[in-house]
N, C-alpha and C positions, 0 to 999 in steps of 0.2 A: 543203085539204091532202090529199094522197094518203095512203092507208092500206093499201098493198099488202103491205108487209113485216110489218106489225103491230108495228114498232119505230119509235119516234118519230124517232130520229136518222137511220136509214136512209130512212124515208119523207120526211124533210125534204130529203135529198139528191135523191131521186127527184123531188120537187116543184120543186126549183130547177135541176136539171141534166138537160136532155132526153137527153143521151147516156147518163146513168145509167139513165134510164127505158127507153130502147131496149135497153140492155145487159141489164137485168133481164128484158125480154121475150124476148130471145135465150136467156137461161139458163133460162127457164121451161119445162123439159121434164125428165121423169124425176126430179124432185126436188119437194118441196113448194113451192108458189107463194111462200110467205113467205120461204123460204130463197133462192129465185132472186132475189127483189126486194130482199133485204138484202145480197146478194153485191156489188153495185156500191159500196156504202158501205165494205165490208171491202176491196175492191180498191183504192179510193181511199186508204184508210188505209195499206195495204201499199205503195202507191206514194209515200206521204208527201205527199199532197195532199188538198184538201177537195172536189175535183170531178174528173171524168174528162176527159181531154184526148185527142181522137181522134188528133191528130198524134203525141203522145207514145206512145200505145199502139201505133199503126201502126208506129212506128219502133223499138219496144222489142225487145231481143234475144229471139227466140222461146223459147229454152231458159230464160232468166231469167223470162219471163212464165209459162211452165209451172210453174216452181218457186214463183212467187207464188201461182198457183192451187192448187197441191198442198199448200202449207204448211198445217199443222193449225190449225184445222179447214179442210179443203179447201173451196174456193168452190163446187165442184160435184161431183157424183158421178163425173163424167168430167173431171178437171181438165186433162189434156193436150189432149183434143179441144176442150173449151170454151175454153181459152186460145187455141187456134188460130182458133176461130170468132170470138171477140171481136176478135182482132187483124185478121182478114179483114174484119170488119164496119167496124172503125175505118179500115182502109186504103181501103175503098170510100167511106166518108164523106169522107175526105181527097181522094180522086181525083175524086169526082163532085160534092161539095158544099163544097170548099175547107176541109174540117175542121169545118164548121158543120152539125151534125145537123139543125137546124131547117130547113135547106134542103130536106130530104126533103119537108116538108109546107107550108112557108110560102107558096109561090107556085103551088100546084096549082090547076088550072082546075076540077076536079071530083073526086068520090070515086073514080071509075075511075082517074084519074091517080095519086091518092094510093095506092090499092091497088097499081097497077103499080109505082110507085117502091119501095114497101115490099117487095113480093114479089121485086124485083130485087136486094135486099140479101142478102149471104151469110147463110145460116141462116134465112131467112124464106121459108117455103113459103106456100101458099094460106091455110091455117088461121091460122098465126101472123100473117100480114099482115092478115087480116080482123079478128082479135082486136085488133091494134094500131090499126087504123082505128077500131074501136069504142071503144077506150080513149081515143084522141085526141078523138073526138067527144063521148063521154059525160063525160069528166073533165078535158079540157084545152082545150075550146072550139074545137077544130079541126073545123069543120063545113062543108066545101065542099059544094056542091050534089051530092046523090046519095051522101053518105057512108054513110048507113044501108044503102042497097042494096049498096054496095061491101063493107060489113062482113058481109053475109049475115045469118044469124039472130043473130049476135053484136051487131048494131046494133039489135035489137028493143028497143023501149022497155019498161021494166019487167021485163026478163028477168034471170035469174041464171045465166048460162051460163059466164062466164069472168072473168078478172081485170078486164075492162072494167067489170064490175058490182060490184066490191068497193069499198065505201066505209067499212066498219067491220067489227067482228068478226061481227055478225049477218049481214051480206050475204056475208061470207066463208063462213060455215057454210051459207048457202043455195046458194052456188055449189058448195061441196064436196058437198052432198047431190045437187044436179043431176048432177054428174059421176059420182058413185057410182051413181045410178040409171041413167044412160046406159050405164055400163060393164056393169052387171048385165043390162040389156036386150040389149046387144050380145052378151054371153056366152050368154044364154038363146036368142037368135035364131040364133047362129052355132054 
């Protein structure tokens, strides 16, 4: 069972719904990780469903989707921007993978192809794609040849660098400490 949001119901959705997991990864920027990964469950609830459907979100009225994201409490610090990004992500999943997000990783030949497919998705740059490759490999059993290399340092065994390494409250604290130390080092060096 995933433990990314630190909320049992939200984590259960992430565990059973690959689109919710990918959406949480997309939202994981400029807000606490737990909030980003709990947002898909709240989005599903606001849509009146128990899972996320790429087709439904892709076709949703953009202004209505922004309203859903902005409703208190907002699903993200930047609800308008992130509603658009989630919708663009879902549109790409529909266009490229017939609405089945697992098509992004189910038939990849190797880690490089997995990374390429992820980084081609709207909102997924190099770092986010590497982290999601690591998350798939470390916690979802998606381990095509070369996945650790494709994930960069996020694929390192025994590391506590990202959401890919969070399995409980203790590992969350270790990841948070790593990130704080990295920010402090960057600030001191820059």
